[in-house]
C-alpha positions in Angstrom: -8.6 28.5 -58.2 -12.5 27.8 -57.1 -13.7 27.8 -61.0 -10.8 25.0 -61.9 -11.3 22.9 -59.1 -15.3 22.8 -59.8 -14.1 22.6 -63.9 -12.0 19.5 -62.2 -14.9 18.3 -60.5 -17.5 18.4 -63.3 -15.2 16.6 -65.3 -14.8 13.8 -63.0 -18.7 13.5 -62.6 -18.6 13.2 -66.5 -15.7 10.8 -67.1 -16.8 7.2 -67.4 -13.2 6.1 -66.9 -12.7 5.1 -63.1 -9.0 6.0 -62.8 -9.5 9.3 -64.5 -12.3 10.0 -62.2 -10.1 9.7 -59.4 -7.5 11.5 -60.7 -9.8 14.7 -61.3 -11.6 14.3 -58.3 -8.2 14.3 -56.0 -6.8 17.1 -58.2 -9.9 18.9 -57.3 -9.6 18.3 -53.7 -6.2 19.4 -53.6 -7.4 22.5 -55.2 -9.8 23.0 -52.5 -7.5 21.9 -49.9 -4.1 23.6 -50.6 -5.4 26.8 -52.8 -8.6 27.8 -51.1 -8.5 26.4 -47.6 -11.7 24.8 -48.0 -11.2 21.4 -46.1 -14.9 20.8 -46.2 -14.9 20.7 -49.9 -11.8 19.0 -50.4 -13.3 15.8 -48.0 -16.3 15.7 -50.4 -13.9 15.6 -53.6 -11.6 12.9 -52.3 -14.6 10.7 -50.7 -16.1 11.0 -54.6 -12.7 9.2 -55.3 -12.7 7.0 -52.4 -16.3 5.9 -54.0 -14.8 5.0 -57.1 -11.9 3.2 -55.8 -12.8 2.1 -51.9 -9.2 0.4 -51.7 -7.3 3.3 -52.5 -4.8 4.2 -50.2 -3.6 7.5 -51.5 -6.7 8.9 -51.2 -7.0 7.5 -47.8 -3.9 8.7 -46.4 -5.2 12.2 -47.8 -8.5 12.2 -46.1 -6.6 10.9 -42.8 -5.6 14.7 -41.8 -9.0 15.9 -42.9 -10.9 13.7 -40.8 -8.6 14.3 -37.8 -9.3 18.0 -38.3 -13.2 17.6 -38.7 -13.5 15.3 -36.0 -14.8 12.5 -37.9 -13.7 9.8 -35.9 -15.6 6.9 -37.6 -14.2 8.2 -40.9 -10.8 8.4 -39.8 -10.8 4.7 -38.7 -12.0 3.7 -41.9 -9.4 5.1 -43.9 -6.6 4.1 -41.6 -7.6 0.6 -41.8 -7.6 1.1 -45.8 -4.3 2.5 -45.7 -3.2 -0.3 -43.5 -4.5 -3.0 -46.0 -1.4 -1.9 -48.4 1.4 -1.3 -45.9 3.7 -4.1 -46.0 6.6 -2.2 -44.0 6.7 -3.6 -40.7 7.5 -0.2 -38.8 4.8 2.1 -40.9 2.3 -1.0 -39.4 3.3 -0.9 -36.3 2.9 3.1 -36.4 -0.5 3.0 -37.9 -1.7 0.1 -35.2 -0.8 2.7 -32.6 -2.7 5.5 -34.1 -5.4 3.3 -34.8 -5.5 2.2 -30.7 -5.3 5.5 -29.7 -8.0 6.6 -31.8 -10.0 3.9 -30.5 -9.4 4.1 -26.6 -9.1 8.3 -26.9 -11.9 9.6 -29.5 -14.3 6.6 -29.7 -13.8 5.5 -26.1 -13.9 2.0 -26.8 -11.3 0.5 -24.7 -12.3 -3.2 -26.0 -11.5 -1.9 -29.8 -8.8 -0.6 -28.9 -7.6 -3.9 -27.1 -8.5 -5.9 -30.8 -6.4 -3.5 -32.3 -3.6 -4.1 -29.7 -3.7 -7.4 -30.2 -3.4 -7.7 -34.0 -0.4 -5.3 -32.9 0.7 -7.9 -30.8 0.4 -10.6 -33.3 2.7 -8.8 -35.5 5.1 -7.8 -32.6 5.0 -10.7 -30.1 8.6 -9.6 -28.8 7.6 -6.1 -28.0 7.9 -5.9 -24.1 6.3 -2.3 -24.2 3.1 -4.0 -26.4 2.5 -6.4 -24.4 2.2 -3.9 -21.2 -0.2 -1.9 -23.3 -1.8 -5.2 -24.3 -2.7 -5.8 -20.7 -3.6 -2.7 -19.4 -6.1 -2.8 -22.4 -7.6 -6.2 -21.4 -7.9 -5.2 -17.6 -9.5 -1.8 -18.7 -11.8 -3.9 -21.1 -11.8 -7.1 -18.7 -11.1 -9.0 -22.2 -9.7 -11.8 -19.6 -10.6 -14.7 -21.9 -9.2 -13.0 -25.6 -6.1 -12.5 -23.7 -5.7 -15.8 -22.4 -6.1 -17.2 -26.0 -3.4 -14.9 -27.0 -0.8 -16.2 -24.6 -2.0 -19.6 -25.3 -1.3 -19.1 -29.0 2.0 -17.4 -28.6 2.9 -20.6 -26.3 1.8 -23.1 -28.7 3.3 -21.1 -31.6 6.5 -22.6 -31.8 9.1 -24.0 -29.1 9.1 -21.0 -26.5 11.9 -21.4 -24.3 13.7 -20.1 -21.4 12.2 -17.0 -19.6 9.7 -16.4 -22.2 7.8 -19.6 -21.4 7.8 -19.3 -18.1 6.3 -15.9 -17.6 3.5 -16.8 -20.3 2.6 -19.8 -18.5 2.9 -18.0 -14.9 0.3 -15.2 -16.4 -1.8 -17.9 -17.8 -2.1 -19.5 -15.0 -2.7 -16.2 -13.1 -5.7 -15.5 -15.6 -7.3 -18.9 -15.7 -7.5 -18.8 -11.8 -8.2 -15.5 -10.7 -10.1 -13.8 -13.4 -11.7 -16.6 -15.2 -12.2 -18.7 -12.0 -10.6 -22.2 -13.9 -8.9 -23.9 -11.4 -8.3 -27.1 -13.3 -7.1 -25.0 -16.1 -4.4 -22.8 -14.2 -3.4 -26.3 -12.8 -2.8 -27.2 -16.1 -0.2 -24.6 -16.6 1.1 -25.1 -13.5 2.1 -28.7 -14.2 3.6 -26.8 -17.3 5.8 -25.5 -15.3 6.9 -28.2 -13.1 7.5 -30.3 -16.2 10.8 -27.9 -16.8 11.5 -27.8 -13.1 10.1 -29.8 -10.7 11.4 -28.6 -7.5 10.4 -25.0 -8.5 9.3 -23.9 -4.9 7.4 -20.8 -6.2 5.6 -22.7 -8.3 4.8 -25.5 -5.9 3.7 -22.3 -3.3 1.2 -21.3 -5.8 -0.1 -24.7 -5.9 -0.2 -25.4 -2.6 -2.3 -21.7 -2.1 -4.3 -22.8 -5.0 -5.4 -26.2 -3.6 -6.1 -25.0 0.0 -8.2 -22.0 -1.3 -10.2 -24.7 -3.4 -10.4 -26.7 -0.2 -8.7 -29.7 -2.6 -6.8 -31.6 0.6 -6.0 -34.5 -1.5 -3.9 -32.9 -3.6 -1.6 -30.9 -1.1 0.7 -34.4 -0.5 1.4 -33.9 -3.8 3.3 -30.3 -3.7 5.3 -31.5 0.0 
């Protein structure tokens, strides 16, 4: 098997036909991986195939378990990205995005990068409550308050968000603006949008009163009583 794998790799080196080179490198890699149990040599052959065709999702898929096994985390992320570009099925994309997010946080140690990938997942599945909870967790961990606010604002402005979701988004946007970004006027705008739907909402009026008091905006207080 070793001679066969080396012969395949040599043939790939000599070939000037890109698809043929990729196919031969991959066949050599499979022998190194499956018959000879030499994952390092398999990686080298698959990487040669990837160098010929960087957007080849099949090659990237083959590299994923090998990179994970050898703890080559940066290369693993690049392989995931290549696969993701070629996947259209929502469920598979969701699973890949989860894997990427966990890789960024746990192996690469970057909560900021994990948040960014979570934001991409949320953009594709904005009705996923668990995903939104994860987005908020990572925003807190990475202090990505401005980015989180813009995500919620885009969601608010993207079509006619009605009912409970709109109220929840407006409340959260106001809270982030006021407590995390310290932009009271922006928070006031979100509270006013809430009152446009129900100008007798005591919970919103109480929040406004508390905000005016803490900001010493005494002239605005009569408007909420």
